N, C-alpha and C positions, 0 to 999 in steps of 0.2 A: 501495499499499499503505502508507503516510504516513496519504492522509487517511483512505485507511478505519478505523486503530486508532484518528485521532482522531473521524471519525464516535462510534466503540462505545465509548470516552470517555466522550462527552458527551452521546453515550442515552443510557449507564447512571446518567452526573452525574442526567441528569433524570426519569429512573426512580427513584431512588433517593432522590430531596428530594420528587419529589411522594409519593409512600410517604410521605413523614415531615409532609407541611403535611396529609395526610388525617388521619396519627396525635394532629396537634394539634389536630383536632375533637372531638376526643372530651370530657370533659366535666374539668375540674381535678377530682385529687382530690385525697381528707379525705385528709389525711396528719399520723399524731399524735407529738408528742414523743419519743421511744422509739430508742437503740439497742441492736440486737441483738449482742450483743457473740458469739456465736456462728457469725457467720458474719463475710464481705468485710466489716466496718461500713466502716469510713472509704473508703471509692469511692464511698457510698450517704449525702454528708454531705449534700449537695443537694436528701436528701431526707426532711429531720429540718427540720418548724418549729412551729409550736405545739402546748403543750402541747394546750389544750383544741383538741378538734378540729369545735368548732361554729366557732371562729372565723371570721365570715370570709378568704377572702382574697386581700381584694379588693390591697393591695399586691404579688400574685403574678399578678395579673393580663397587666400588660407583658409579663415573657416569656414568656407562651405567645403572646401575640400579635405580638412581636417572633420567635418563631419560627416562626411560620404567614403572616407578612407575609411576612419571611430569604423559605425554602423555598417557598412559591409566585416570589415573582419569579427567585431562580435556576430555579427550571422554567423560566420563560420564556424565562428568555438564556441556558439548554443547547439550549433548543427552536432557536431564532432565531440561537445560535453552529451548531448542525446543520443550517438553511438556508445558510447562509452558505458553507460547507463542501462541502457539496454543488454549489452555486452555485460553484464556484471563483471565488468574490470575496476572497480572506484570503490577503494579501504573503507565502507559505509561509517567508520567514527573520523574520519580526517575530510570525507567529502559532509558529513553536517557541520563540524567544527566551523570548516570554512565556509558555505553555509547563508547559519548565525552568524560568523563577525562581517559576511559582506553583508548578513539582511540587514543584520541590527544598523551600524553604518549610511550602508546605499536608499533603505525606505522612505528617511526620511527627506532626502531628496527631492527622490524621486516627486512624496506626497509633495513636499515645499515649491519644488518649482511647479502644478500643478496650482497649490494653494493660491501662491505670490497670482500665476498673470489670471486669477479669475476672484482676485481680492477687489473690492470698489468703496472707496470714502465715502462718505455720508454727503448729501447734498444739503444745499446749505438750499434756509426755506425761501419760501415770498417772506413771510410774515415769522421770520423766529424772536425764541422766548429771548435767548441772550443778543445782545448788542455789546459792540468796543464797550461804550459806557458804562457793562456790568462787565467790567475787566480792570484790574490790577495787577502791574509787572510789577517784581523781584526779580532788582539782577546786583547779586552778592557781588563784590571786588575791593581787593587789592592792592591794583593798583588803579587806578581809574584817569587813564590820562593812556596818549595815543593814539597812530590813526586806526584800528580795529574796535577800540575803544568809543571813539566819535561815532563810525560809522555805523554799529549800535544800537547806541542813545540814539541818532538818525531812524533808523531805517523801526524801533519802534517804535516811534514819536507817529509815525506815517500812517500808524496800524491803526493811531488815537485812539486809546485807552483811558478810562477814568484817571486814574490814579497812577505814575511810576513811583518806583519806591528806589535806591540805590541805599544801598548802605558795608560804609567802609568802615575804615580801623585810622589809627595813627594823626594826629591834629592838622601836619604837615597833607594827607589824604584827603577830609574832613576838607578842608579850605581850598582843596582848591578844587574837590567837585560842589563844591559848593557854588561856587565864581560859574566853573562853568554851565551848572544845571540854572542856574537863575539866569544864567543868561541867552540859557537857549527856548526854557518853558514853561509856560508856571503849576502845569502837571507833574513837576519833576521834585520830589519829599529829599533829601539829604537825612541819613539816617547814621547811628555805628556804633560800634560795639568794642568793650575794649581793651579787646585783642582778638585775632581772624581767625574765624571757625565758618565756616560755609554757613554750619547746622543757626550754627548762631545771630547768625547774620538773618536769618530767612526770619529764625519766632523772631529777631527786631521785630522783621517789614509786617510778617504777619498780626501782630498785634494790631498792628495802627490799618488795614486794612478792610475798607468795608461794602465791600464788591461781593457777589456772589461769585461771581470766581478770579479765579488767581492766575498767573501764570509766570512759571521759575522760570529765568534767562540767565545763562551766564553769558559772565559781558566780555569775551571774545564769540559771539552765534551771531548770528544777520538774518533776521525775518526777509520774506518778498511782501509785498508795499496787500497783498490778499490773508496777507495768512489770518489776524484779526477771526474774519466769518467763518472759515474754513476749519478753523479749530474749538469752533464755538458748537460746530453743525451734532458734533458727537453725544452734547448735551440732550438735546431736543428728549433724548430716553433719558426717563430722572433717576434709573438705576446704574447710566456709568457714570465713575464717578471722577475716572486721571484722563487724560490723555494721551496720549504721546501722536511724535510730529514722525516723515520721515528722515535724514541728513544724509547731509554731501558735507564733503570736505573740501575745498577750493586748490584748486592741485598749481602749489604754484611752479612754472615750469622751470629750469632752471638746466645749463648746463651737466653730462650725462657725469653721476661722479652720487657719492653718500648722500653728498643734501637731500638733492633732487627724488632719490630714493628712499632713505626715512619719511617724505611728505608721502609718499604713494602707495607705503604701507601703511600709516593715517587712512590715506584715500579708501584703500582695504579694507582697514579696519571696518569702516563706519560703514559701507556699502556690504559688509558681511552681514553685521551685526541689524541693518532694515531688512534684508530679507528673511532672515529668521524670523524678525520681528512681528511682519505682516504676513509672515508663512502661518503660526502657530495662533495666534489672532483672529486668521482666518477658518485654522479648522476645529477648534474648539475656548476662544475668544482666551485663551492664556499668554501672556507674555512674563519672558524671564528678569524685563528691569525695563524702566521707563525711563527710556534715557534724560540726566538732570538737566544736561543744555539745553533745554529746550520742553514744560511737559505745563498743559492748562492742568486745573487742582478745582475743584470744592470746595472753594471759603468754607466750610461751614465742618470739612477732615480736616485741613489744616488749623485753624479756631482752635479745633479740639483739646481739651487742655489733657487732658490722657493721653491723644496725640502728641503734642508739644515738648510733653515730660517722656514718653516713650521718646521723640526721634534727639533731644539734645542728653539721651543718656542711656546708650545702646548701648551693653558693655556684653563681648566676647568671652570665653569660655568659663559661661559663669555660675556652671554644669556645677556634681564632682569631681568631674575630671578634669575639667579646669582649675579649682581647686586643688584638687592631689599633686596637678603637673606644675603650674607655674603660680601656689598660690592662691590664689583666689581671680576673679573674671578681668579681662582687661578692659582699657579701654577709658572714658569715654572715646565711642571711636566721630572721625571727624567723617574723613572718604568716606565712601559707598550710603551716601546718603541717599541721592535716584532709589537702588535697591528696596531701602531701610518703608519711605515709604510707599511704594509697589507691593512689597510685599504687606504693610499696614492692608492698607485698599482692597484687597484680595482676599488678604481674613476676615474687615469685615463688609466680604461680601459684595461689595462694589466692580459693578463690571471697567473693563481694562478697552478702550479702544484702542487701535494705531488709524491711523490716520495718515495714509498712504499715496500723496498725490500730489502734486506741484507748486498747486494754490499754496503749501502749506511750509514745503519742503524748505528746511533750515538750512542754510552755510557754517563751515564755523572751519577754523584753524589744527589743525595736526600734520606733529613732522618736524614743522617749519623752524620751531625757534630750542634752543639745547642742542639741535644734530638727534646724534644713536643712545646717546646719553640719558636724554630728556623723555624718548620714545621709549626706550628701555622700561627703564621707570615706570612709566605709563602702565604700558603693560605690567611686568606684574603686578600696581595695584589694582589692577581693573582682574589677573589673574588669582590674589587672593582672597577676592572680595567674592566672586566665584566658587573658588576650593571650601572656602567657610559659610557662604550665604546658600549655593546652591545642596546641597545636603540637608542644610537646617531647613528652604525651602519644602524639600521629600520629606524630608519622616520630621519632624518637632509642627512642623507648620498644616502639617496634614495636604499636604495645596496638590498633589497626586490624587486627591477623587474625585474634585472638582475640574482639574484640568491635567487628563492621564495622557494629554498627546506630549502636550509642550516640556511635559517631567520627564515624559522617554526622548523626546527628539531635541531636549537646551540640556532640562536639568540633570542626567542622570549621564545624557551626553557627552557634558562635556566633562564627568571624573569619569571618562576611561578614552575618552577622546586625541590618548596619543602622537600626532601620524607618527613623528619618529618611529617608536613603538607598535603602531596600532598597522601602519603600512609591509614588512618587512613583516608579520607575524602571518597577515592573507597571506599575501606571497606562499611562503613558507605553507601553508596550511594544502594552497591548493596546489603543490609540489608534489609532498607525500601522497595526497588523495588522487593522484599520478601516480603515482611507481608500480606498475604492473606490466604484464604483454599486453596486456589489450591497446592502453592506452602508444606504443612502442608502433605496435601493428597501424596502430594509424594516424600516423604523424608526429611520434611524441611527445613534448610534458613543454616543449621549448616557444610554440606559434603560444600558445596559455597562457601560459606566463606571461611570454611580451605581452600576448593580449590587453590580460592584467594589469600588468605595469604601464600599459597604456592608458587602460580604462582609472585607475587611481591618480595621472597625474591629469586624463583631462579634465575630472570633476573637478579637478582645483578648482577652475576657469566660469565653471557655474557660477557665482552668486556675483563674482566682480564683472563675466560676461558684459555691460550697459558699458562697465568705465573704458571697456579695450577696443568695445566699437566704435562708444565716443573719441578714444584720445591712441589711436592703435602707433600714434609712436612711442608710445610704451608699455610695448611687446615687444621689445631690447632688452625692456627689466623681468624677463619670465623667469629665468635658468633661477636668477635672483630670489625675487620670492618664495621662490618651491621652497630652495636654499632656506630664506628664512622662518617659513612653514616650520620646517622642520626642526631649524634651533626654537623656534617656542616650546617646543613640546618642554622641551628643556628648563625655555623662564617659568608657568604653566607649574614643574618638576621642585625647579626650586623654591615657589611660590605653596606650595601647598607646604614644603617646608616650615617654612616659617613663614604662614596661615596667619599665626599672630602678631603679628609688624602690622601694629595698626595704621603708620605714617605715610602721608603725603607721596611722598618720597621725594617727588616735584620739587617740592619748594618746602624750602627747611624750614623759610622764616611759621611757616605755620605750623607745622610740628613742634619747636620749641616753645610755642603759644599756646598749645594745645593743653598745659598743666595749665593755665591760666588762668583769672577769674573771668567769667561769664557776663553774660547782659541781663538784667535781672523782667 
């Protein structure tokens, strides 16, 4: 019975891929550079090419040739595998191990491609419940100066919120921010806290909020002019408590080198995150984390005294294990504030919605300032957050019951998916499964192993595909991006071993001030 299931599975895969191969034989479409704002435009980014449709698509030909070759090779591999199964030539234990590892990893990819392609943003109603006058914006900052800061404020002001709260620290920053903001608009109010802490800064502003919706915004984020109406649209559902947005890193094209490479790594970080958030939210309504770069929240959630206390007094390893190993809980945490807010909303029964459309697509800066050392520090901080919080969300918070797909596809997968280990194990189990005389008679194991390696590498292009389509010049970094992906496995492993470290990592001043006085 098990063998018959495998035969049917592989036959279906063969049929599907043969169809994909035939589909690629059609002429390459001529695509105009336009975005249809009336439909689900965000998932169609890969269809955006040149403004002049008469320009030759020579640099896009490799994509179609690659797809054609890939589909044809996989089809042959599927046919070969089916024949081996029928001939009873595989060692079942290794086959089952390979199939489990393969399906565990790639089932989510297939489902996410379908879910992402069919996800739809909430439309803006003709007479919406909430408008820009129902929105307060909180911008915590420790550097209220520079071009990015000024553009951030300008972009927020264009959207016309009722109130903007800028929360900073230190007398010099307060004076500078007050002088600049007073000259800019009367709706901006500058507040302060004794020491730099994003959570304390947010809390300080929340106490002043009087609107039903609050938007949290980092100081290096740039909104489109259409942002507020579209980020408010999901709140037409009274059960929605928090709304996340799609994000994109500004590509700072420079000469070929490390500086340009780190910026590209930042681009792909957010491309992958946005793909996963939109996909899981479309499947079961869950998300792993609503990004704190920009999110909209019902003010009643933020102003809840129990939330504010938990928000500013979050400790890790507070149980018996923590007391035994570390002598007591570690905290309060400053980083991973967005993860805490997400978990709070999910545990309290609020719905989360990921609004995925160009009208709310924010831009930010990543991988530019500080070079490789700063970006690695950010990766370590993000990985530490996942290493501690993802298991907690599954087991302690019990979110797997309500969000089983998100639990499998993101939370559980992040615990075991170390590419530098997983990929070789996947290849090894297939190699062992193909060790039989029948395999040699049918052509040996080298071809199937080569196809598997090709599959592994090709699937790494799925989530950043839209970026490569928009900027084919970045294809020159492909080998280095793949190598960084494997290097990132060791970053994750190091973060796992040091998940007790709650420092910000890239802002020593904030870490040093963590033990300072808090805002009242």
